[in-house]
All heavy atoms as TSV, in Angstrom:
chain	resi	resn	atom	element	x	y	z
A	1	MET	N	N	84.005	48.967	56.070
A	1	MET	CA	C	82.998	48.986	55.022
A	1	MET	C	C	83.062	50.331	54.309
A	1	MET	O	O	83.352	51.347	54.920
A	1	MET	CB	C	81.602	48.792	55.609
A	1	MET	CG	C	81.379	47.447	56.260
A	1	MET	SD	S	79.745	47.293	57.025
A	1	MET	CE	C	78.761	46.924	55.593
A	2	LYS	N	N	82.772	50.313	53.024
A	2	LYS	CA	C	82.711	51.544	52.238
A	2	LYS	C	C	81.264	51.829	51.859
A	2	LYS	O	O	80.523	50.917	51.512
A	2	LYS	CB	C	83.504	51.394	50.939
A	2	LYS	CG	C	84.979	51.502	51.088
A	2	LYS	CD	C	85.606	51.497	49.703
A	2	LYS	CE	C	87.107	51.567	49.800
A	2	LYS	NZ	N	87.722	51.563	48.470
A	3	PHE	N	N	80.887	53.085	51.924
A	3	PHE	CA	C	79.546	53.508	51.548
A	3	PHE	C	C	79.634	54.720	50.639
A	3	PHE	O	O	80.495	55.584	50.831
A	3	PHE	CB	C	78.717	53.882	52.788
A	3	PHE	CG	C	78.392	52.718	53.667
A	3	PHE	CD1	C	79.181	52.424	54.768
A	3	PHE	CD2	C	77.311	51.913	53.389
A	3	PHE	CE1	C	78.891	51.346	55.585
A	3	PHE	CE2	C	77.011	50.828	54.202
A	3	PHE	CZ	C	77.807	50.550	55.296
A	4	ILE	N	N	78.744	54.790	49.689
A	4	ILE	CA	C	78.615	55.977	48.841
A	4	ILE	C	C	77.648	56.917	49.526
A	4	ILE	O	O	76.606	56.493	50.029
A	4	ILE	CB	C	78.111	55.599	47.440
A	4	ILE	CG1	C	79.175	54.765	46.728
A	4	ILE	CG2	C	77.747	56.839	46.632
A	4	ILE	CD1	C	78.753	54.213	45.392
A	5	VAL	N	N	78.002	58.198	49.570
A	5	VAL	CA	C	77.122	59.200	50.158
A	5	VAL	C	C	76.881	60.309	49.137
A	5	VAL	O	O	77.660	60.488	48.201
A	5	VAL	CB	C	77.714	59.798	51.455
A	5	VAL	CG1	C	77.855	58.723	52.521
A	5	VAL	CG2	C	79.037	60.472	51.223
A	6	THR	N	N	75.796	61.025	49.329
A	6	THR	CA	C	75.510	62.193	48.506
A	6	THR	C	C	75.656	63.429	49.374
A	6	THR	O	O	75.337	63.405	50.561
A	6	THR	CB	C	74.089	62.143	47.910
A	6	THR	OG1	O	73.138	62.104	48.973
A	6	THR	CG2	C	73.908	60.920	47.023
A	7	ILE	N	N	76.163	64.489	48.780
A	7	ILE	CA	C	76.369	65.742	49.510
A	7	ILE	C	C	75.654	66.856	48.762
A	7	ILE	O	O	75.799	66.982	47.548
A	7	ILE	CB	C	77.863	66.086	49.631
A	7	ILE	CG1	C	78.618	64.949	50.305
A	7	ILE	CG2	C	78.051	67.396	50.391
A	7	ILE	CD1	C	80.118	65.113	50.272
A	8	ASP	N	N	74.899	67.649	49.486
A	8	ASP	CA	C	74.159	68.764	48.905
A	8	ASP	C	C	74.218	69.919	49.898
A	8	ASP	O	O	74.599	69.740	51.039
A	8	ASP	CB	C	72.705	68.339	48.655
A	8	ASP	CG	C	71.984	69.259	47.704
A	8	ASP	OD1	O	72.622	70.149	47.113
A	8	ASP	OD2	O	70.763	69.098	47.556
A	9	ARG	N	N	73.858	71.090	49.455
A	9	ARG	CA	C	73.753	72.225	50.375
A	9	ARG	C	C	72.300	72.660	50.436
A	9	ARG	O	O	71.619	72.735	49.418
A	9	ARG	CB	C	74.612	73.383	49.886
A	9	ARG	CG	C	76.096	73.051	50.056
A	9	ARG	CD	C	76.947	74.211	49.753
A	9	ARG	NE	N	77.079	75.014	50.974
A	9	ARG	CZ	C	77.963	75.977	51.109
A	9	ARG	NH1	N	78.765	76.285	50.126
A	9	ARG	NH2	N	78.040	76.655	52.227
A	10	ASP	N	N	71.837	72.953	51.633
A	10	ASP	CA	C	70.460	73.412	51.773
A	10	ASP	C	C	70.394	74.928	51.627
A	10	ASP	O	O	71.402	75.599	51.408
A	10	ASP	CB	C	69.832	72.923	53.086
A	10	ASP	CG	C	70.433	73.543	54.330
A	10	ASP	OD1	O	71.206	74.520	54.231
A	10	ASP	OD2	O	70.119	73.054	55.438
A	11	GLU	N	N	69.200	75.472	51.767
A	11	GLU	CA	C	68.987	76.905	51.549
A	11	GLU	C	C	69.703	77.778	52.578
A	11	GLU	O	O	69.916	78.961	52.363
A	11	GLU	CB	C	67.488	77.239	51.519
A	11	GLU	CG	C	66.728	76.866	52.766
A	11	GLU	CD	C	66.283	75.420	52.838
A	11	GLU	OE1	O	66.434	74.666	51.858
A	11	GLU	OE2	O	65.784	75.016	53.901
A	12	ASP	N	N	70.092	77.185	53.702
A	12	ASP	CA	C	70.821	77.924	54.729
A	12	ASP	C	C	72.336	77.762	54.614
A	12	ASP	O	O	73.085	78.254	55.449
A	12	ASP	CB	C	70.376	77.471	56.123
A	12	ASP	CG	C	68.909	77.774	56.392
A	12	ASP	OD1	O	68.429	78.833	55.931
A	12	ASP	OD2	O	68.244	76.956	57.055
A	13	GLY	N	N	72.781	77.022	53.584
A	13	GLY	CA	C	74.206	76.822	53.369
A	13	GLY	C	C	74.805	75.642	54.105
A	13	GLY	O	O	76.003	75.407	54.030
A	14	MET	N	N	73.973	74.886	54.830
A	14	MET	CA	C	74.464	73.697	55.529
A	14	MET	C	C	74.718	72.581	54.512
A	14	MET	O	O	73.995	72.461	53.525
A	14	MET	CB	C	73.444	73.212	56.558
A	14	MET	CG	C	73.224	74.157	57.711
A	14	MET	SD	S	74.606	74.251	58.845
A	14	MET	CE	C	74.462	72.680	59.674
A	15	PHE	N	N	75.732	71.769	54.777
A	15	PHE	CA	C	76.004	70.607	53.941
A	15	PHE	C	C	75.169	69.449	54.470
A	15	PHE	O	O	75.289	69.068	55.636
A	15	PHE	CB	C	77.494	70.256	53.967
A	15	PHE	CG	C	78.329	71.217	53.176
A	15	PHE	CD1	C	78.830	72.365	53.770
A	15	PHE	CD2	C	78.595	70.980	51.840
A	15	PHE	CE1	C	79.602	73.263	53.042
A	15	PHE	CE2	C	79.372	71.882	51.105
A	15	PHE	CZ	C	79.863	73.022	51.712
A	16	VAL	N	N	74.317	68.917	53.619
A	16	VAL	CA	C	73.454	67.796	53.976
A	16	VAL	C	C	74.022	66.565	53.278
A	16	VAL	O	O	74.280	66.583	52.081
A	16	VAL	CB	C	71.998	68.048	53.527
A	16	VAL	CG1	C	71.120	66.860	53.872
A	16	VAL	CG2	C	71.460	69.321	54.171
A	17	ILE	N	N	74.220	65.515	54.044
A	17	ILE	CA	C	74.860	64.321	53.511
A	17	ILE	C	C	74.007	63.109	53.843
A	17	ILE	O	O	73.464	63.004	54.934
A	17	ILE	CB	C	76.302	64.227	54.060
A	17	ILE	CG1	C	77.106	63.151	53.372
A	17	ILE	CG2	C	76.322	64.083	55.536
A	17	ILE	CD1	C	78.601	63.291	53.599
A	18	GLU	N	N	73.842	62.210	52.869
A	18	GLU	CA	C	72.958	61.063	53.021
A	18	GLU	C	C	73.639	59.810	52.501
A	18	GLU	O	O	74.389	59.855	51.538
A	18	GLU	CB	C	71.667	61.313	52.238
A	18	GLU	CG	C	70.672	60.204	52.314
A	18	GLU	CD	C	69.355	60.543	51.630
A	18	GLU	OE1	O	69.247	61.610	51.010
A	18	GLU	OE2	O	68.443	59.718	51.723
A	19	CYS	N	N	73.361	58.693	53.151
A	19	CYS	CA	C	73.857	57.391	52.717
A	19	CYS	C	C	72.667	56.614	52.149
A	19	CYS	O	O	71.891	56.030	52.909
A	19	CYS	CB	C	74.490	56.659	53.895
A	19	CYS	SG	S	75.197	55.081	53.435
A	20	PRO	N	N	72.491	56.624	50.823
A	20	PRO	CA	C	71.297	56.015	50.228
A	20	PRO	C	C	71.126	54.520	50.494
A	20	PRO	O	O	70.004	54.028	50.504
A	20	PRO	CB	C	71.478	56.262	48.726
A	20	PRO	CG	C	72.489	57.337	48.609
A	20	PRO	CD	C	73.347	57.243	49.828
A	21	SER	N	N	72.215	53.797	50.737
A	21	SER	CA	C	72.085	52.355	50.957
A	21	SER	C	C	71.620	52.006	52.375
A	21	SER	O	O	71.356	50.842	52.675
A	21	SER	CB	C	73.402	51.640	50.641
A	21	SER	OG	O	74.427	52.081	51.491
A	22	ILE	N	N	71.514	53.038	53.238
A	22	ILE	CA	C	70.963	52.838	54.590
A	22	ILE	C	C	69.792	53.813	54.738
A	22	ILE	O	O	69.991	55.001	54.980
A	22	ILE	CB	C	72.013	53.100	55.685
A	22	ILE	CG1	C	73.261	52.243	55.466
A	22	ILE	CG2	C	71.412	52.831	57.060
A	22	ILE	CD1	C	74.398	52.560	56.418
A	23	PRO	N	N	68.563	53.344	54.548
A	23	PRO	CA	C	67.398	54.229	54.595
A	23	PRO	C	C	67.354	55.066	55.876
A	23	PRO	O	O	67.558	54.547	56.980
A	23	PRO	CB	C	66.212	53.263	54.540
A	23	PRO	CG	C	66.754	52.050	53.859
A	23	PRO	CD	C	68.189	51.951	54.313
A	24	GLY	N	N	67.159	56.374	55.713
A	24	GLY	CA	C	67.041	57.280	56.846
A	24	GLY	C	C	68.359	57.750	57.424
A	24	GLY	O	O	68.375	58.497	58.395
A	25	CYS	N	N	69.464	57.342	56.842
A	25	CYS	CA	C	70.781	57.723	57.363
A	25	CYS	C	C	71.211	59.044	56.725
A	25	CYS	O	O	71.756	59.081	55.627
A	25	CYS	CB	C	71.805	56.623	57.097
A	25	CYS	SG	S	73.357	56.900	57.951
A	26	ILE	N	N	70.942	60.131	57.448
A	26	ILE	CA	C	71.203	61.481	56.958
A	26	ILE	C	C	71.875	62.275	58.071
A	26	ILE	O	O	71.571	62.099	59.244
A	26	ILE	CB	C	69.882	62.185	56.565
A	26	ILE	CG1	C	69.147	61.388	55.500
A	26	ILE	CG2	C	70.132	63.613	56.102
A	26	ILE	CD1	C	67.747	61.872	55.221
A	27	SER	N	N	72.784	63.162	57.693
A	27	SER	CA	C	73.414	64.045	58.660
A	27	SER	C	C	73.712	65.370	57.976
A	27	SER	O	O	73.389	65.562	56.806
A	27	SER	CB	C	74.691	63.408	59.220
A	27	SER	OG	O	75.100	64.114	60.373
A	28	GLN	N	N	74.345	66.272	58.706
A	28	GLN	CA	C	74.678	67.576	58.136
A	28	GLN	C	C	75.848	68.181	58.877
A	28	GLN	O	O	76.292	67.669	59.896
A	28	GLN	CB	C	73.484	68.517	58.182
A	28	GLN	CG	C	73.026	68.855	59.584
A	28	GLN	CD	C	71.800	69.740	59.582
A	28	GLN	OE1	O	71.140	69.907	58.578
A	28	GLN	NE2	N	71.489	70.319	60.728
A	29	GLY	N	N	76.349	69.290	58.359
A	29	GLY	CA	C	77.430	70.011	59.008
A	29	GLY	C	C	77.586	71.383	58.395
A	29	GLY	O	O	77.124	71.628	57.276
A	30	LYS	N	N	78.245	72.282	59.126
A	30	LYS	CA	C	78.464	73.639	58.613
A	30	LYS	C	C	79.467	73.636	57.463
A	30	LYS	O	O	79.407	74.489	56.586
A	30	LYS	CB	C	78.953	74.559	59.725
A	30	LYS	CG	C	77.888	74.889	60.738
A	30	LYS	CD	C	78.388	75.878	61.774
A	30	LYS	CE	C	77.271	76.188	62.766
A	30	LYS	NZ	N	77.709	77.136	63.788
A	31	THR	N	N	80.403	72.673	57.497
A	31	THR	CA	C	81.364	72.524	56.405
A	31	THR	C	C	81.228	71.110	55.854
A	31	THR	O	O	80.655	70.215	56.501
A	31	THR	CB	C	82.816	72.723	56.890
A	31	THR	OG1	O	83.146	71.652	57.791
A	31	THR	CG2	C	82.999	74.071	57.580
A	32	GLU	N	N	81.779	70.906	54.656
A	32	GLU	CA	C	81.733	69.574	54.076
A	32	GLU	C	C	82.493	68.580	54.961
A	32	GLU	O	O	82.061	67.450	55.150
A	32	GLU	CB	C	82.326	69.601	52.664
A	32	GLU	CG	C	82.100	68.332	51.896
A	32	GLU	CD	C	82.475	68.438	50.432
A	32	GLU	OE1	O	82.488	69.554	49.878
A	32	GLU	OE2	O	82.759	67.385	49.847
A	33	GLN	N	N	83.604	69.021	55.525
A	33	GLN	CA	C	84.395	68.160	56.409
A	33	GLN	C	C	83.587	67.778	57.651
A	33	GLN	O	O	83.593	66.617	58.068
A	33	GLN	CB	C	85.686	68.857	56.814
A	33	GLN	CG	C	86.584	67.995	57.674
A	33	GLN	CD	C	87.884	68.701	58.058
A	33	GLN	OE1	O	88.088	69.861	57.739
A	33	GLN	NE2	N	88.747	67.994	58.747
A	34	ASP	N	N	82.886	68.744	58.254
A	34	ASP	CA	C	82.037	68.443	59.412
A	34	ASP	C	C	80.954	67.434	59.043
A	34	ASP	O	O	80.667	66.507	59.806
A	34	ASP	CB	C	81.374	69.708	59.955
A	34	ASP	CG	C	82.329	70.640	60.666
A	34	ASP	OD1	O	83.430	70.192	61.048
A	34	ASP	OD2	O	81.970	71.823	60.842
A	35	ALA	N	N	80.345	67.632	57.877
A	35	ALA	CA	C	79.286	66.728	57.426
A	35	ALA	C	C	79.831	65.313	57.242
A	35	ALA	O	O	79.165	64.332	57.603
A	35	ALA	CB	C	78.659	67.237	56.135
A	36	MET	N	N	81.038	65.182	56.700
A	36	MET	CA	C	81.640	63.863	56.506
A	36	MET	C	C	81.903	63.179	57.850
A	36	MET	O	O	81.649	61.987	58.003
A	36	MET	CB	C	82.940	63.982	55.711
A	36	MET	CG	C	82.732	64.332	54.252
A	36	MET	SD	S	81.813	63.064	53.343
A	36	MET	CE	C	83.050	61.787	53.259
A	37	ILE	N	N	82.386	63.928	58.821
A	37	ILE	CA	C	82.613	63.361	60.153
A	37	ILE	C	C	81.290	62.910	60.752
A	37	ILE	O	O	81.175	61.813	61.306
A	37	ILE	CB	C	83.314	64.392	61.066
A	37	ILE	CG1	C	84.745	64.627	60.584
A	37	ILE	CG2	C	83.281	63.954	62.530
A	37	ILE	CD1	C	85.429	65.829	61.210
A	38	ASN	N	N	80.269	63.748	60.611
A	38	ASN	CA	C	78.954	63.447	61.186
A	38	ASN	C	C	78.301	62.238	60.527
A	38	ASN	O	O	77.648	61.436	61.209
A	38	ASN	CB	C	78.048	64.667	61.098
A	38	ASN	CG	C	78.530	65.807	61.968
A	38	ASN	OD1	O	79.308	65.607	62.895
A	38	ASN	ND2	N	78.096	67.014	61.660
A	39	ILE	N	N	78.452	62.077	59.203
A	39	ILE	CA	C	77.799	60.943	58.541
A	39	ILE	C	C	78.476	59.639	58.936
A	39	ILE	O	O	77.819	58.605	59.039
A	39	ILE	CB	C	77.728	61.104	57.005
A	39	ILE	CG1	C	76.714	60.115	56.398
A	39	ILE	CG2	C	79.076	60.906	56.350
A	39	ILE	CD1	C	75.290	60.322	56.778
A	40	LYS	N	N	79.772	59.671	59.207
A	40	LYS	CA	C	80.443	58.447	59.650
A	40	LYS	C	C	79.832	57.975	60.966
A	40	LYS	O	O	79.565	56.773	61.138
A	40	LYS	CB	C	81.945	58.682	59.825
A	40	LYS	CG	C	82.678	58.810	58.509
A	40	LYS	CD	C	84.151	59.078	58.728
A	40	LYS	CE	C	84.863	59.303	57.409
A	40	LYS	NZ	N	86.304	59.546	57.591
A	41	ASP	N	N	79.591	58.894	61.874
A	41	ASP	CA	C	78.960	58.547	63.142
A	41	ASP	C	C	77.526	58.066	62.921
A	41	ASP	O	O	77.091	57.082	63.516
A	41	ASP	CB	C	78.982	59.754	64.080
A	41	ASP	CG	C	78.486	59.423	65.471
A	41	ASP	OD1	O	78.919	58.385	66.024
A	41	ASP	OD2	O	77.664	60.200	66.010
A	42	ALA	N	N	76.798	58.747	62.037
A	42	ALA	CA	C	75.412	58.360	61.751
A	42	ALA	C	C	75.354	56.962	61.144
A	42	ALA	O	O	74.477	56.165	61.499
A	42	ALA	CB	C	74.766	59.380	60.809
A	43	ILE	N	N	76.284	56.643	60.244
A	43	ILE	CA	C	76.305	55.316	59.630
A	43	ILE	C	C	76.528	54.252	60.700
A	43	ILE	O	O	75.826	53.242	60.737
A	43	ILE	CB	C	77.386	55.239	58.528
A	43	ILE	CG1	C	76.939	56.052	57.303
A	43	ILE	CG2	C	77.679	53.791	58.143
A	43	ILE	CD1	C	78.021	56.247	56.250
A	44	LYS	N	N	77.497	54.472	61.576
A	44	LYS	CA	C	77.769	53.507	62.646
A	44	LYS	C	C	76.525	53.288	63.509
A	44	LYS	O	O	76.168	52.153	63.822
A	44	LYS	CB	C	78.932	53.988	63.510
A	44	LYS	CG	C	80.275	53.911	62.818
A	44	LYS	CD	C	81.365	54.503	63.692
A	44	LYS	CE	C	82.680	54.597	62.928
A	44	LYS	NZ	N	83.719	55.285	63.714
A	45	GLN	N	N	75.865	54.383	63.882
A	45	GLN	CA	C	74.675	54.269	64.726
A	45	GLN	C	C	73.534	53.573	64.001
A	45	GLN	O	O	72.838	52.733	64.586
A	45	GLN	CB	C	74.248	55.642	65.213
A	45	GLN	CG	C	75.220	56.242	66.208
A	45	GLN	CD	C	74.779	57.605	66.702
A	45	GLN	OE1	O	73.592	57.882	66.796
A	45	GLN	NE2	N	75.740	58.455	67.031
A	46	CYS	N	N	73.323	53.913	62.736
A	46	CYS	CA	C	72.255	53.270	61.958
A	46	CYS	C	C	72.500	51.769	61.822
A	46	CYS	O	O	71.574	50.968	61.953
A	46	CYS	CB	C	72.142	53.905	60.573
A	46	CYS	SG	S	71.391	55.543	60.568
A	47	LEU	N	N	73.757	51.386	61.571
A	47	LEU	CA	C	74.083	49.963	61.437
A	47	LEU	C	C	73.846	49.228	62.762
A	47	LEU	O	O	73.329	48.103	62.759
A	47	LEU	CB	C	75.531	49.786	60.982
A	47	LEU	CG	C	75.826	50.219	59.546
A	47	LEU	CD1	C	77.322	50.097	59.258
A	47	LEU	CD2	C	75.023	49.418	58.532
A	48	GLU	N	N	74.192	49.856	63.878
A	48	GLU	CA	C	73.955	49.245	65.183
A	48	GLU	C	C	72.468	49.009	65.423
A	48	GLU	O	O	72.062	47.928	65.840
A	48	GLU	CB	C	74.507	50.130	66.305
A	48	GLU	CG	C	76.006	50.094	66.451
A	48	GLU	CD	C	76.513	51.021	67.550
A	48	GLU	OE1	O	75.723	51.424	68.435
A	48	GLU	OE2	O	77.710	51.355	67.507
A	49	VAL	N	N	71.655	50.025	65.158
A	49	VAL	CA	C	70.212	49.912	65.378
A	49	VAL	C	C	69.612	48.861	64.457
A	49	VAL	O	O	68.816	48.022	64.902
A	49	VAL	CB	C	69.512	51.282	65.170
A	49	VAL	CG1	C	68.005	51.133	65.131
A	49	VAL	CG2	C	69.929	52.252	66.270
A	50	ARG	N	N	70.001	48.880	63.189
A	50	ARG	CA	C	69.459	47.893	62.242
A	50	ARG	C	C	69.854	46.486	62.665
A	50	ARG	O	O	69.059	45.555	62.583
A	50	ARG	CB	C	69.893	48.219	60.824
A	50	ARG	CG	C	69.273	49.517	60.298
A	50	ARG	CD	C	69.772	49.879	58.911
A	50	ARG	NE	N	69.190	49.033	57.884
A	50	ARG	CZ	C	67.976	49.208	57.361
A	50	ARG	NH1	N	67.228	50.224	57.749
A	50	ARG	NH2	N	67.521	48.393	56.433
A	51	SER	N	N	71.081	46.316	63.155
A	51	SER	CA	C	71.541	45.003	63.607
A	51	SER	C	C	70.746	44.547	64.831
A	51	SER	O	O	70.305	43.393	64.899
A	51	SER	CB	C	73.034	45.069	63.935
A	51	SER	OG	O	73.479	43.844	64.454
A	52	GLU	N	N	70.558	45.441	65.787
A	52	GLU	CA	C	69.803	45.110	67.005
A	52	GLU	C	C	68.374	44.701	66.699
A	52	GLU	O	O	67.802	43.853	67.376
A	52	GLU	CB	C	69.792	46.308	67.961
A	52	GLU	CG	C	71.117	46.588	68.621
A	52	GLU	CD	C	71.149	47.906	69.384
A	52	GLU	OE1	O	70.099	48.602	69.443
A	52	GLU	OE2	O	72.222	48.256	69.906
A	53	LYS	N	N	67.787	45.321	65.671
A	53	LYS	CA	C	66.390	45.026	65.315
A	53	LYS	C	C	66.276	43.865	64.333
A	53	LYS	O	O	65.174	43.528	63.909
A	53	LYS	CB	C	65.731	46.272	64.730
A	53	LYS	CG	C	65.558	47.373	65.747
A	53	LYS	CD	C	64.763	48.515	65.196
A	53	LYS	CE	C	64.517	49.529	66.301
A	53	LYS	NZ	N	63.461	50.474	65.953
A	54	GLY	N	N	67.414	43.283	63.941
A	54	GLY	CA	C	67.388	42.158	63.008
A	54	GLY	C	C	67.065	42.560	61.579
A	54	GLY	O	O	66.640	41.725	60.787
A	55	MET	N	N	67.253	43.811	61.276
A	55	MET	CA	C	66.977	44.318	59.925
A	55	MET	C	C	68.218	44.132	59.053
A	55	MET	O	O	69.337	44.071	59.573
A	55	MET	CB	C	66.628	45.806	59.982
A	55	MET	CG	C	65.419	46.136	60.818
A	55	MET	SD	S	65.245	47.918	61.108
A	55	MET	CE	C	64.886	48.497	59.463
A	56	PRO	N	N	68.027	44.056	57.735
A	56	PRO	CA	C	69.208	44.030	56.865
A	56	PRO	C	C	70.009	45.317	57.086
A	56	PRO	O	O	69.434	46.388	57.278
A	56	PRO	CB	C	68.634	44.001	55.447
A	56	PRO	CG	C	67.177	43.776	55.582
A	56	PRO	CD	C	66.783	44.040	56.997
A	57	LEU	N	N	71.328	45.207	57.089
A	57	LEU	CA	C	72.150	46.387	57.351
A	57	LEU	C	C	72.022	47.428	56.254
A	57	LEU	O	O	72.039	48.624	56.526
A	57	LEU	CB	C	73.614	45.978	57.524
A	57	LEU	CG	C	73.902	45.091	58.735
A	57	LEU	CD1	C	75.388	44.790	58.811
A	57	LEU	CD2	C	73.410	45.718	60.015
A	58	THR	N	N	71.911	46.985	55.024
A	58	THR	CA	C	71.796	47.907	53.896
A	58	THR	C	C	70.705	47.414	52.957
A	58	THR	O	O	70.234	46.283	53.069
A	58	THR	CB	C	73.118	48.016	53.105
A	58	THR	OG1	O	73.445	46.729	52.576
A	58	THR	CG2	C	74.248	48.523	53.981
A	59	VAL	N	N	70.324	48.247	52.026
A	59	VAL	CA	C	69.388	47.860	50.983
A	59	VAL	C	C	70.140	47.841	49.657
A	59	VAL	O	O	71.153	48.523	49.490
A	59	VAL	CB	C	68.180	48.829	50.892
A	59	VAL	CG1	C	67.339	48.764	52.155
A	59	VAL	CG2	C	68.615	50.235	50.619
A	60	SER	N	N	69.647	47.029	48.740
A	60	SER	CA	C	70.279	46.967	47.418
A	60	SER	C	C	70.169	48.304	46.725
A	60	SER	O	O	69.138	48.985	46.811
A	60	SER	CB	C	69.607	45.905	46.553
A	60	SER	OG	O	69.819	44.638	47.118
A	61	MET	N	N	71.217	48.655	46.055
A	61	MET	CA	C	71.255	49.945	45.374
A	61	MET	C	C	72.060	49.764	44.100
A	61	MET	O	O	73.038	49.029	44.072
A	61	MET	CB	C	71.918	50.965	46.288
A	61	MET	CG	C	71.769	52.391	45.854
A	61	MET	SD	S	72.616	53.462	47.018
A	61	MET	CE	C	74.188	53.589	46.225
A	62	ARG	N	N	71.646	50.435	43.068
A	62	ARG	CA	C	72.450	50.460	41.862
A	62	ARG	C	C	72.313	51.809	41.219
A	62	ARG	O	O	71.330	52.511	41.411
A	62	ARG	CB	C	72.089	49.334	40.901
A	62	ARG	CG	C	70.720	49.430	40.314
A	62	ARG	CD	C	70.418	48.220	39.454
A	62	ARG	NE	N	69.189	48.484	38.736
A	62	ARG	CZ	C	68.951	48.123	37.505
A	62	ARG	NH1	N	69.860	47.445	36.858
A	62	ARG	NH2	N	67.828	48.416	36.926
A	63	GLU	N	N	73.327	52.180	40.486
A	63	GLU	CA	C	73.358	53.494	39.857
A	63	GLU	C	C	73.127	53.315	38.364
A	63	GLU	O	O	73.768	52.491	37.728
A	63	GLU	CB	C	74.729	54.115	40.097
A	63	GLU	CG	C	74.851	55.538	39.649
A	63	GLU	CD	C	76.192	56.122	40.049
A	63	GLU	OE1	O	76.518	56.092	41.238
A	63	GLU	OE2	O	76.892	56.596	39.142
A	64	VAL	N	N	72.193	54.086	37.834
A	64	VAL	CA	C	71.918	54.056	36.403
A	64	VAL	C	C	71.842	55.487	35.904
A	64	VAL	O	O	71.509	56.409	36.664
A	64	VAL	CB	C	70.609	53.311	36.063
A	64	VAL	CG1	C	70.680	51.862	36.450
A	64	VAL	CG2	C	69.408	53.962	36.734
A	65	GLU	N	N	72.171	55.677	34.646
A	65	GLU	CA	C	72.065	57.004	34.045
A	65	GLU	C	C	70.695	57.153	33.399
A	65	GLU	O	O	70.195	56.230	32.786
A	65	GLU	CB	C	73.142	57.203	32.975
A	65	GLU	CG	C	74.514	57.361	33.547
A	65	GLU	CD	C	75.545	57.679	32.477
A	65	GLU	OE1	O	75.166	58.077	31.343
A	65	GLU	OE2	O	76.736	57.537	32.780
A	66	VAL	N	N	70.124	58.316	33.563
A	66	VAL	CA	C	68.846	58.633	32.948
A	66	VAL	C	C	69.060	59.843	32.058
A	66	VAL	O	O	69.485	60.906	32.539
A	66	VAL	CB	C	67.764	58.938	34.018
A	66	VAL	CG1	C	66.465	59.353	33.347
A	66	VAL	CG2	C	67.583	57.762	34.939
A	67	LEU	N	N	68.818	59.703	30.789
A	67	LEU	CA	C	68.963	60.817	29.866
A	67	LEU	C	C	67.650	61.583	29.789
A	67	LEU	O	O	66.588	60.998	29.630
A	67	LEU	CB	C	69.367	60.309	28.474
A	67	LEU	CG	C	70.692	59.580	28.395
A	67	LEU	CD1	C	70.909	59.015	27.002
A	67	LEU	CD2	C	71.838	60.504	28.775
A	68	VAL	N	N	67.721	62.871	29.911
A	68	VAL	CA	C	66.511	63.708	29.878
A	68	VAL	C	C	66.661	64.729	28.760
A	68	VAL	O	O	67.671	65.331	28.558
A	68	VAL	CB	C	66.331	64.436	31.227
A	68	VAL	CG1	C	65.079	65.297	31.184
A	68	VAL	CG2	C	66.246	63.441	32.358
């Protein structure tokens, strides 16, 4: 499965990575590479828990541009 993730840096310089299509699926790492490894594990765990609880694996998501 492929998932889109967002990557940001927090005030301490940690890379924070989130999978918006799986609510609450967030991880981090000292480097971007570490964060990517960690989010893959987090996604697997989140999907397992959602499956065990009978929840939808993902939520609908779409990307739109907002002009400001």
